[in-house]
ZAKOL-439439 format. One record per residue (C-alpha): residue number from 1; x, y, z; chain. Coordinates in Angstrom, 2 decimals, padded with zeros to 5 digits. Layout:
<rs>
+-----+---------+---------+---------+-------+
:   n :    east :   north :      up : chain :
+-----+---------+---------+---------+-------+
: NUM :       X :       Y :       Z :     A :
...
+-----+---------+---------+---------+-------+
</rs>
This chain:
<rs>
+-----+---------+---------+---------+-------+
:   n :    east :   north :      up : chain :
+-----+---------+---------+---------+-------+
:   1 : -000.56 : -009.72 :  005.17 :     A :
:   2 : -003.90 : -009.35 :  006.73 :     A :
:   3 : -003.59 : -009.64 :  010.24 :     A :
:   4 : -006.44 : -010.61 :  012.87 :     A :
:   5 : -005.57 : -008.26 :  015.69 :     A :
:   6 : -008.68 : -005.67 :  016.69 :     A :
:   7 : -008.63 : -001.99 :  017.28 :     A :
:   8 : -009.67 : -000.83 :  020.87 :     A :
:   9 : -013.57 : -000.61 :  021.47 :     A :
:  10 : -014.57 :  002.24 :  023.52 :     A :
:  11 : -017.70 :  003.27 :  025.60 :     A :
:  12 : -018.23 :  007.46 :  024.87 :     A :
:  13 : -020.49 :  007.79 :  027.43 :     A :
:  14 : -017.61 :  006.84 :  030.25 :     A :
:  15 : -016.40 :  010.28 :  029.14 :     A :
:  16 : -019.58 :  012.02 :  029.23 :     A :
:  17 : -021.52 :  010.33 :  032.13 :     A :
:  18 : -019.09 :  008.17 :  033.84 :     A :
:  19 : -017.13 :  008.10 :  037.27 :     A :
:  20 : -014.06 :  009.96 :  037.23 :     A :
:  21 : -012.19 :  006.65 :  036.91 :     A :
:  22 : -014.28 :  005.58 :  033.90 :     A :
:  23 : -014.10 :  009.23 :  032.41 :     A :
:  24 : -009.52 :  009.13 :  032.73 :     A :
:  25 : -009.67 :  005.54 :  031.79 :     A :
:  26 : -011.56 :  006.55 :  028.25 :     A :
:  27 : -009.29 :  009.65 :  027.90 :     A :
:  28 : -006.28 :  007.66 :  028.41 :     A :
:  29 : -007.14 :  004.44 :  025.81 :     A :
:  30 : -008.80 :  006.70 :  023.10 :     A :
:  31 : -005.56 :  008.76 :  023.05 :     A :
:  32 : -003.45 :  005.49 :  023.11 :     A :
:  33 : -005.50 :  003.95 :  020.73 :     A :
:  34 : -005.03 :  006.85 :  018.14 :     A :
:  35 : -001.32 :  006.66 :  018.68 :     A :
:  36 : -001.28 :  002.78 :  018.37 :     A :
:  37 : -003.95 :  002.04 :  015.46 :     A :
:  38 : -004.91 :  005.38 :  014.33 :     A :
:  39 : -008.22 :  003.94 :  014.46 :     A :
:  40 : -010.89 :  003.31 :  017.53 :     A :
:  41 : -014.41 :  001.79 :  017.30 :     A :
:  42 : -017.00 :  004.16 :  019.70 :     A :
:  43 : -020.50 :  002.82 :  020.99 :     A :
:  44 : -023.23 :  005.12 :  022.89 :     A :
:  45 : -021.75 :  007.81 :  021.00 :     A :
:  46 : -025.17 :  009.19 :  020.55 :     A :
:  47 : -025.90 :  009.62 :  017.07 :     A :
:  48 : -029.30 :  008.24 :  016.42 :     A :
:  49 : -028.92 :  004.78 :  014.31 :     A :
:  50 : -032.55 :  005.80 :  012.67 :     A :
:  51 : -030.98 :  008.92 :  011.17 :     A :
:  52 : -028.08 :  006.65 :  010.00 :     A :
:  53 : -030.65 :  004.39 :  008.51 :     A :
:  54 : -032.51 :  006.80 :  006.39 :     A :
:  55 : -029.40 :  008.42 :  005.23 :     A :
:  56 : -028.27 :  005.10 :  003.74 :     A :
:  57 : -031.77 :  004.60 :  002.52 :     A :
:  58 : -031.61 :  008.19 :  000.73 :     A :
:  59 : -028.39 :  006.88 : -000.52 :     A :
:  60 : -029.38 :  004.23 : -002.31 :     A :
:  61 : -032.19 :  006.34 : -004.23 :     A :
:  62 : -029.58 :  008.75 : -004.96 :     A :
:  63 : -027.31 :  006.90 : -006.36 :     A :
:  64 : -029.74 :  004.84 : -008.75 :     A :
:  65 : -030.52 :  008.23 : -010.29 :     A :
:  66 : -029.92 :  008.32 : -014.00 :     A :
:  67 : -026.06 :  009.75 : -014.97 :     A :
:  68 : -027.45 :  013.16 : -016.34 :     A :
:  69 : -029.76 :  013.64 : -013.42 :     A :
:  70 : -026.71 :  013.38 : -011.01 :     A :
:  71 : -024.27 :  015.11 : -013.15 :     A :
:  72 : -026.40 :  018.21 : -012.51 :     A :
:  73 : -025.35 :  018.58 : -009.01 :     A :
:  74 : -021.77 :  018.30 : -009.77 :     A :
:  75 : -020.01 :  021.79 : -009.46 :     A :
:  76 : -017.28 :  022.07 : -012.29 :     A :
:  77 : -014.20 :  023.26 : -010.18 :     A :
:  78 : -015.55 :  023.09 : -007.02 :     A :
:  79 : -013.24 :  020.56 : -005.27 :     A :
:  80 : -015.83 :  018.07 : -004.49 :     A :
:  81 : -017.00 :  020.10 : -001.51 :     A :
:  82 : -020.49 :  020.09 : -002.33 :     A :
:  83 : -022.93 :  017.94 : -004.28 :     A :
:  84 : -022.05 :  015.46 : -006.57 :     A :
:  85 : -018.81 :  013.94 : -007.31 :     A :
:  86 : -018.68 :  011.19 : -010.55 :     A :
:  87 : -017.54 :  007.79 : -010.50 :     A :
:  88 : -013.74 :  007.45 : -010.60 :     A :
:  89 : -012.60 :  011.33 : -010.62 :     A :
:  90 : -010.97 :  011.01 : -007.25 :     A :
:  91 : -007.60 :  008.97 : -006.64 :     A :
:  92 : -005.38 :  008.64 : -003.79 :     A :
:  93 : -002.34 :  010.22 : -003.74 :     A :
:  94 :  000.18 :  009.42 : -005.77 :     A :
:  95 : -002.30 :  007.26 : -008.29 :     A :
:  96 : -003.26 :  007.97 : -011.42 :     A :
:  97 : -005.92 :  005.62 : -012.14 :     A :
:  98 : -009.46 :  007.19 : -009.99 :     A :
:  99 : -011.04 :  004.54 : -007.65 :     A :
: 100 : -013.83 :  002.61 : -008.15 :     A :
: 101 : -017.13 :  005.16 : -006.27 :     A :
: 102 : -018.96 :  008.02 : -006.84 :     A :
: 103 : -019.64 :  010.10 : -003.66 :     A :
: 104 : -022.42 :  012.91 : -003.01 :     A :
: 105 : -020.67 :  015.40 : -000.16 :     A :
: 106 : -023.18 :  017.61 :  002.30 :     A :
: 107 : -021.40 :  020.83 :  004.19 :     A :
: 108 : -022.17 :  022.93 :  006.76 :     A :
: 109 : -025.18 :  025.03 :  006.73 :     A :
: 110 : -024.14 :  028.55 :  007.71 :     A :
: 111 : -026.99 :  031.40 :  008.57 :     A :
: 112 : -027.24 :  034.23 :  006.38 :     A :
: 113 : -024.91 :  036.81 :  006.80 :     A :
: 114 : -022.13 :  034.56 :  008.43 :     A :
: 115 : -018.53 :  035.27 :  007.56 :     A :
: 116 : -017.64 :  031.54 :  006.20 :     A :
: 117 : -020.78 :  031.41 :  004.68 :     A :
: 118 : -019.58 :  032.57 :  001.26 :     A :
: 119 : -016.05 :  030.66 :  001.68 :     A :
: 120 : -017.56 :  027.05 :  002.46 :     A :
: 121 : -020.44 :  027.66 : -000.67 :     A :
: 122 : -024.03 :  026.12 : -000.67 :     A :
: 123 : -024.69 :  022.74 : -000.50 :     A :
: 124 : -026.65 :  020.93 : -003.36 :     A :
: 125 : -029.77 :  018.78 : -002.39 :     A :
: 126 : -031.38 :  016.35 : -005.04 :     A :
: 127 : -034.84 :  018.22 : -005.84 :     A :
: 128 : -036.13 :  014.47 : -006.85 :     A :
: 129 : -035.72 :  013.72 : -003.28 :     A :
: 130 : -037.05 :  015.68 : -001.11 :     A :
: 131 : -036.48 :  014.15 :  002.30 :     A :
: 132 : -032.57 :  013.84 :  001.37 :     A :
: 133 : -031.93 :  017.21 :  002.82 :     A :
: 134 : -033.00 :  016.71 :  005.87 :     A :
: 135 : -032.18 :  013.38 :  006.31 :     A :
: 136 : -028.53 :  014.30 :  005.48 :     A :
: 137 : -028.21 :  017.31 :  007.08 :     A :
: 138 : -029.59 :  015.95 :  010.90 :     A :
: 139 : -026.82 :  013.19 :  010.63 :     A :
: 140 : -024.15 :  015.83 :  009.59 :     A :
: 141 : -025.64 :  017.78 :  013.03 :     A :
: 142 : -025.34 :  014.84 :  015.44 :     A :
: 143 : -022.19 :  013.50 :  013.68 :     A :
: 144 : -020.74 :  017.13 :  014.30 :     A :
: 145 : -021.77 :  017.04 :  018.11 :     A :
: 146 : -020.28 :  013.42 :  019.03 :     A :
: 147 : -016.58 :  014.67 :  017.22 :     A :
: 148 : -016.72 :  017.99 :  019.22 :     A :
: 149 : -017.03 :  015.41 :  022.10 :     A :
: 150 : -014.59 :  013.23 :  021.28 :     A :
: 151 : -012.15 :  016.25 :  020.56 :     A :
: 152 : -012.59 :  017.23 :  023.86 :     A :
: 153 : -011.29 :  013.73 :  025.07 :     A :
: 154 : -008.21 :  014.07 :  022.86 :     A :
: 155 : -007.39 :  017.46 :  024.25 :     A :
: 156 : -007.85 :  016.18 :  027.62 :     A :
: 157 : -005.26 :  013.30 :  026.91 :     A :
: 158 : -002.80 :  015.49 :  025.57 :     A :
: 159 : -003.60 :  017.98 :  028.95 :     A :
: 160 : -004.51 :  020.98 :  026.68 :     A :
: 161 : -007.20 :  023.24 :  027.61 :     A :
: 162 : -010.42 :  020.42 :  026.97 :     A :
: 163 : -011.63 :  022.64 :  024.18 :     A :
: 164 : -008.79 :  023.39 :  022.22 :     A :
: 165 : -009.09 :  020.44 :  019.42 :     A :
: 166 : -013.25 :  021.27 :  019.82 :     A :
: 167 : -012.48 :  025.21 :  019.00 :     A :
: 168 : -010.32 :  024.36 :  015.94 :     A :
: 169 : -013.23 :  022.68 :  014.17 :     A :
: 170 : -015.84 :  024.94 :  015.31 :     A :
: 171 : -017.89 :  026.41 :  012.57 :     A :
: 172 : -015.37 :  024.19 :  010.31 :     A :
: 173 : -015.38 :  023.11 :  006.66 :     A :
: 174 : -016.85 :  019.63 :  008.12 :     A :
: 175 : -018.21 :  017.38 :  005.41 :     A :
: 176 : -020.27 :  014.47 :  005.48 :     A :
: 177 : -019.06 :  012.32 :  002.07 :     A :
: 178 : -022.14 :  010.00 :  001.31 :     A :
: 179 : -020.02 :  006.60 : -000.88 :     A :
: 180 : -021.21 :  004.48 : -003.58 :     A :
: 181 : -019.55 :  001.58 : -004.48 :     A :
: 182 : -021.26 : -000.26 : -007.19 :     A :
: 183 : -020.78 : -003.98 : -007.96 :     A :
: 184 : -017.37 : -004.56 : -009.78 :     A :
: 185 : -018.95 : -006.49 : -013.00 :     A :
: 186 : -020.77 : -002.96 : -013.19 :     A :
: 187 : -017.80 : -000.74 : -012.97 :     A :
: 188 : -014.69 : -002.72 : -012.89 :     A :
: 189 : -011.77 : -000.81 : -014.28 :     A :
: 190 : -008.30 : -002.77 : -014.44 :     A :
: 191 : -005.88 : -001.71 : -011.86 :     A :
: 192 : -008.49 :  000.06 : -009.93 :     A :
: 193 : -009.59 : -000.61 : -006.18 :     A :
: 194 : -012.49 :  001.15 : -004.31 :     A :
: 195 : -010.32 :  003.00 : -002.56 :     A :
: 196 : -006.82 :  002.86 : -003.07 :     A :
: 197 : -004.78 :  003.45 :  000.29 :     A :
: 198 : -004.56 :  006.85 :  001.45 :     A :
: 199 : -004.59 :  008.95 :  004.60 :     A :
: 200 : -007.35 :  011.06 :  005.65 :     A :
: 201 : -006.74 :  014.88 :  004.95 :     A :
: 202 : -008.63 :  016.03 :  008.08 :     A :
: 203 : -008.46 :  015.80 :  012.00 :     A :
: 204 : -010.45 :  013.24 :  012.98 :     A :
: 205 : -013.11 :  011.31 :  010.65 :     A :
: 206 : -015.98 :  009.46 :  011.97 :     A :
: 207 : -017.44 :  006.35 :  009.98 :     A :
: 208 : -020.73 :  005.66 :  010.57 :     A :
: 209 : -021.63 :  001.72 :  010.43 :     A :
: 210 : -021.37 :  000.24 :  007.07 :     A :
: 211 : -023.12 : -001.69 :  005.02 :     A :
: 212 : -020.63 : -004.30 :  004.29 :     A :
: 213 : -017.12 : -004.98 :  005.03 :     A :
: 214 : -014.00 : -004.02 :  003.18 :     A :
: 215 : -012.12 : -001.53 :  004.76 :     A :
: 216 : -008.51 : -002.35 :  005.71 :     A :
: 217 : -006.01 : -000.40 :  007.71 :     A :
: 218 : -002.10 : -000.54 :  007.83 :     A :
: 219 : -000.95 : -001.20 :  011.26 :     A :
: 220 :  002.36 :  000.39 :  012.92 :     A :
: 221 :  003.38 : -002.67 :  012.14 :     A :
: 222 :  003.49 : -003.02 :  008.46 :     A :
: 223 :  000.22 : -005.60 :  007.98 :     A :
: 224 : -003.24 : -004.81 :  006.99 :     A :
: 225 : -005.94 : -005.19 :  009.51 :     A :
: 226 : -009.64 : -005.77 :  008.47 :     A :
: 227 : -012.35 : -003.62 :  010.50 :     A :
: 228 : -015.80 : -003.30 :  010.22 :     A :
: 229 : -017.64 : -000.78 :  011.35 :     A :
: 230 : -020.78 : -002.72 :  013.24 :     A :
: 231 : -024.40 : -001.91 :  014.02 :     A :
: 232 : -024.26 :  000.76 :  016.85 :     A :
: 233 : -020.62 :  001.60 :  016.21 :     A :
: 234 : -018.52 :  004.00 :  014.81 :     A :
: 235 : -015.39 :  003.98 :  013.98 :     A :
: 236 : -012.78 :  007.13 :  014.26 :     A :
: 237 : -009.49 :  007.64 :  012.68 :     A :
: 238 : -006.87 :  010.14 :  012.59 :     A :
: 239 : -006.09 :  012.36 :  009.80 :     A :
: 240 : -003.28 :  014.29 :  008.58 :     A :
: 241 : -004.26 :  017.54 :  010.57 :     A :
: 242 : -004.16 :  015.73 :  013.08 :     A :
: 243 : -001.08 :  014.09 :  012.98 :     A :
: 244 :  000.61 :  017.45 :  011.64 :     A :
: 245 : -000.05 :  019.90 :  014.84 :     A :
: 246 :  000.50 :  016.65 :  017.35 :     A :
: 247 :  003.90 :  016.49 :  015.65 :     A :
: 248 :  002.94 :  012.82 :  014.25 :     A :
: 249 :  002.71 :  011.77 :  018.21 :     A :
: 250 : -000.78 :  010.58 :  016.76 :     A :
: 251 :  000.18 :  009.77 :  013.32 :     A :
: 252 : -002.58 :  009.66 :  010.25 :     A :
: 253 : -003.30 :  005.82 :  009.84 :     A :
: 254 : -002.73 :  004.43 :  005.97 :     A :
: 255 : -006.28 :  002.85 :  005.33 :     A :
: 256 : -007.91 :  001.52 :  002.21 :     A :
: 257 : -011.07 : -000.39 :  000.71 :     A :
: 258 : -010.09 : -003.29 : -000.96 :     A :
: 259 : -012.30 : -004.92 : -003.93 :     A :
: 260 : -014.50 : -008.04 : -003.37 :     A :
: 261 : -012.22 : -011.00 : -002.93 :     A :
: 262 : -015.15 : -013.45 : -004.80 :     A :
: 263 : -017.98 : -012.48 : -007.20 :     A :
: 264 : -020.76 : -013.71 : -004.42 :     A :
: 265 : -018.76 : -011.12 : -002.51 :     A :
: 266 : -019.70 : -008.52 : -005.58 :     A :
: 267 : -022.36 : -006.63 : -003.92 :     A :
: 268 : -022.82 : -002.84 : -003.15 :     A :
: 269 : -021.51 : -000.78 : -000.65 :     A :
: 270 : -022.48 :  001.90 :  000.77 :     A :
: 271 : -020.23 :  004.25 :  003.51 :     A :
: 272 : -020.50 :  007.70 :  005.32 :     A :
: 273 : -017.72 :  009.20 :  006.63 :     A :
: 274 : -017.65 :  012.55 :  008.62 :     A :
: 275 : -014.70 :  014.31 :  007.70 :     A :
: 276 : -013.67 :  016.94 :  010.71 :     A :
: 277 : -012.18 :  019.82 :  009.44 :     A :
: 278 : -010.96 :  023.01 :  011.37 :     A :
: 279 : -012.12 :  026.84 :  010.01 :     A :
: 280 : -010.11 :  027.50 :  007.36 :     A :
: 281 : -008.04 :  030.02 :  008.65 :     A :
: 282 : -007.32 :  027.74 :  011.90 :     A :
: 283 : -003.61 :  027.67 :  012.11 :     A :
: 284 : -002.10 :  024.22 :  012.11 :     A :
: 285 :  000.90 :  024.66 :  014.87 :     A :
: 286 :  002.47 :  022.21 :  016.47 :     A :
: 287 :  001.74 :  021.89 :  020.00 :     A :
: 288 :  005.24 :  022.67 :  022.26 :     A :
: 289 :  004.32 :  019.93 :  024.54 :     A :
: 290 :  004.49 :  017.57 :  021.10 :     A :
: 291 :  007.87 :  018.86 :  020.52 :     A :
: 292 :  011.00 :  017.26 :  022.18 :     A :
: 293 :  014.27 :  017.05 :  021.67 :     A :
: 294 :  013.77 :  013.35 :  020.48 :     A :
: 295 :  010.77 :  014.43 :  018.12 :     A :
: 296 :  011.89 :  018.31 :  017.13 :     A :
: 297 :  009.52 :  020.14 :  015.56 :     A :
: 298 :  008.85 :  018.73 :  011.90 :     A :
: 299 :  006.77 :  020.84 :  010.14 :     A :
: 300 :  006.02 :  025.02 :  009.43 :     A :
: 301 :  002.82 :  026.70 :  010.44 :     A :
: 302 : -000.05 :  026.35 :  007.73 :     A :
: 303 : -003.21 :  027.45 :  007.95 :     A :
: 304 : -006.17 :  024.70 :  007.33 :     A :
: 305 : -007.24 :  026.34 :  004.00 :     A :
: 306 : -004.00 :  026.09 :  002.69 :     A :
: 307 : -003.32 :  022.68 :  003.59 :     A :
: 308 : -006.26 :  021.46 :  002.44 :     A :
: 309 : -006.26 :  022.84 : -001.21 :     A :
: 310 : -002.62 :  021.37 : -001.33 :     A :
: 311 : -004.12 :  018.28 : -000.90 :     A :
: 312 : -006.94 :  018.80 : -002.62 :     A :
: 313 : -005.11 :  019.18 : -005.81 :     A :
: 314 : -003.14 :  016.00 : -005.21 :     A :
: 315 : -005.94 :  013.53 : -005.04 :     A :
: 316 : -007.42 :  015.37 : -008.50 :     A :
: 317 : -010.15 :  017.39 : -007.06 :     A :
: 318 : -009.03 :  020.43 : -008.20 :     A :
: 319 : -006.20 :  021.62 : -010.43 :     A :
+-----+---------+---------+---------+-------+
</rs>
């Protein structure tokens, strides 16, 4: 059943330049919203809408390229961490049939000699679209900056040192995923959906305003709730890594992208989530204040990269 509730809508400027009362109110509503829903909508996030629009326009041109052209940018054995991932390759954990989507990953660009450059690998940019590199990297940088602010507010919610989460994500293996969901009349696979129910792997995900509806989240009460990233908004959700270090005080929220309900709704959909990841050797260790007699420590320590590799195997992106 789909419910009619709404996720919280918060103004990030209340945290960055509001009064003390506005800042304190934002911090509490932000943390409480992630705990209750796992999803929160944010306005005044600082991401230029023109950069979003330009990257969406690039996405339409990118995925309209012939398949043999796109396939040049798919890295065999790369786990989908950079460049192109073909239609139906990724599937949700514990599912065999692939999702009805193709996507392109843009990762962090690091200067020559940076210790993590060889770990992350290089980006793949389509030579057929010369403006794609500049636009996607501009969007990446803006989302990275906004995420750092949100992570500082989250640390304040847990009364941790303000930069605790932001430092975990500094120079982290974050990924901008540009997704194309073609109309089902063109690419339908029996038993498949646009994105089967799943949880994100990372700390938090920032989802730019979407081009059409379809996103649903599973509430703590077990109902499906439709969520749209409206113009001017970014929808933020909590991932498995955040759930792990908070000992599930902030649970990772199950969500999905459903198939269009009718032929009139069967239109192309583009989406651009930004997955905020820690740096690879960051230790995912449960914070002491999240362990209580009622909520004992649930997980052993693990590095962010070991956890990521485990999950990439589970969703079919690496063997």
